[in-house]
N, C-alpha and C positions, 0 to 999 in steps of 0.2 A: 069467442070460445075460451072459457076459463081453462087454464093449464096449471095444475097444482103439482109441485115437486116436493117430495118428502124425503129427507135424509135420515136413515136409521142405521144403527149398527147391526151387522149380520147376526142372525140367531133366532129371529121370529119364525114361527111356523107358517106354511103357506095359507093355512086357514086364518091365522091372525092377519096376514097381509090382505087376503080377500075381504075380510071384515073391515079393515081400515079403508080399503078402496071404496067399498060400498058406503060406509058412513060418511067419509069425506065428500064423496060425490053427492050424496043426498043433501048434506049440509050446505055445500057450495051452491047447488041448484036452488035450494030454498032461499038462502040469503041473497043471492044475486038475481033471483028470479030468472034463471037461465034454464033452458031445456036440458034435462038430464043427459040427453044424447050428445050435448055439446061439451060436457065436462070431461076433461082428461086428467088422469092422476098418474104420476110417475113416482115409483118408489126406487130410491137409490140406496142400495145396501152397501155400507162401508165396512171395511175390515177394522176390527178393534185396534190394530196397530196403527191405523191411519187416522184416528180420531183422538184428539187430545183435550184434556180438561185440566186447567191450572198447571200446564206445562208437562203433564204426564199422559202417556197414551192410555186409552181404556184397557188395552191388553195388559199393560204393566200394573194399572190400578187393580184389575181383577186378580192378577197373580199375587199382588201384595195383600189383597183382601183375603184370599184363600189361605195365606200364611199367617193371618192374624195381625198384620202390620197396620 
């Protein structure tokens, strides 16, 4: 049974998440030749303050971007 875990930053709409689940499920099923019913997808939404890029949280990067820094 394929189990796919996806980490994303909070903020995507429920519709986007549903589409992501569907597309990932279909792709994994096709590539692994696994029954679609056996594919599990878990989306883990992370707070922007809990995700860092190059030593700076996404929250801080967004704040700086909005200020033009």
